[in-house]
C-alpha positions in Angstrom: 76.2 94.2 117.9 78.7 95.4 115.4 78.5 94.8 111.7 81.7 94.9 109.5 81.8 95.1 105.8 85.1 94.8 103.9 85.9 96.0 100.4 88.8 96.7 98.1 90.2 93.2 97.4 91.1 92.0 93.9 93.9 90.7 91.7 97.2 92.5 91.6 100.6 91.8 90.2 103.6 91.2 92.5 105.0 94.6 93.7 101.6 96.2 93.3 99.3 97.9 95.9 95.8 97.6 97.2 93.8 99.4 99.8 91.3 97.5 101.8 88.4 99.2 103.7 86.3 98.0 106.5 83.2 99.9 107.5 81.7 99.3 110.9 78.1 99.9 111.9 75.9 99.1 114.9 77.2 99.5 118.4 80.3 101.3 117.2 80.6 103.4 120.4 82.0 100.2 122.0 84.8 99.8 119.5 88.3 100.4 120.9 90.4 98.1 118.7 90.1 97.1 115.0 92.3 94.6 113.3 92.9 92.8 110.0 93.5 89.1 109.8 94.0 86.9 106.7 93.6 83.2 105.8 95.4 81.6 102.9 94.1 78.3 101.4 94.9 75.4 103.7 96.3 77.6 106.4 95.1 79.0 109.7 93.8 82.5 110.0 96.6 84.8 111.0 97.0 88.3 112.5 98.0 91.0 110.1 97.6 94.4 111.8 95.8 96.2 114.7 95.0 99.8 115.5 93.8 101.0 118.9 91.8 104.2 119.7 94.5 106.9 119.9 96.4 105.5 117.0 98.7 102.9 118.4 99.4 100.1 115.8 100.9 96.6 115.7 101.9 94.5 112.7 102.8 91.0 111.9 106.5 90.7 111.1 105.7 89.4 107.6 104.0 92.7 106.6 106.0 95.3 108.6 107.2 98.1 106.3 104.8 97.1 103.5 101.3 97.4 105.1 99.8 100.4 106.9 96.7 100.3 109.0 94.8 103.5 109.6 91.4 104.5 110.9 88.9 107.2 110.1 86.8 107.6 113.3 84.3 110.0 111.6 83.5 107.3 109.0 83.8 104.4 111.4 86.2 102.8 108.9 89.5 101.1 109.1 91.9 100.8 106.2 94.8 98.5 105.2 97.1 100.0 102.7 99.2 97.1 101.2 102.3 98.0 99.2 105.0 95.8 97.6 102.6 92.9 97.5 104.0 89.4 97.2 102.4 86.1 96.1 102.5 84.9 99.7 100.1 87.8 100.6 97.4 86.0 98.7 94.5 85.3 101.1 91.1 86.2 102.2 91.4 89.3 104.4 89.0 89.7 107.3 88.2 92.7 109.4 88.0 92.1 113.2 86.7 93.8 116.3 87.8 91.9 119.4 85.1 91.3 122.0 83.8 88.6 124.3 82.7 87.0 121.1 84.8 88.6 118.3 83.1 90.3 115.4 84.2 89.4 111.9 83.5 90.7 108.4 82.7 88.4 105.5 86.2 88.7 104.1 87.6 90.1 100.8 89.8 88.1 98.5 93.3 89.4 97.7 95.2 87.6 94.9 98.8 88.5 94.1 99.8 86.9 90.8 101.4 87.7 87.5 
């Protein structure tokens, strides 16, 4: 079992920045990949970014060049640095560990609005 707890969401103006954190606990030795997804009101949950042990990363086209995913293995934490935020980035952001049955955090709200 893996438990994931996100933090760092909030209200920010367009063009601003936020950093999300996701702390993992439990059977963390089994974690190879950690990812961020988001879900806007009335829309399906969508992939945002992924980081694999060793540092390889992938991003959705919509966030490339603006978001950066990173990982602190000593703290069992993954981060999502979000810059140049746009209103369309408004969503609940979820931390994910893929598995036979995926692990998900509870989500953290990000609202980009003036």
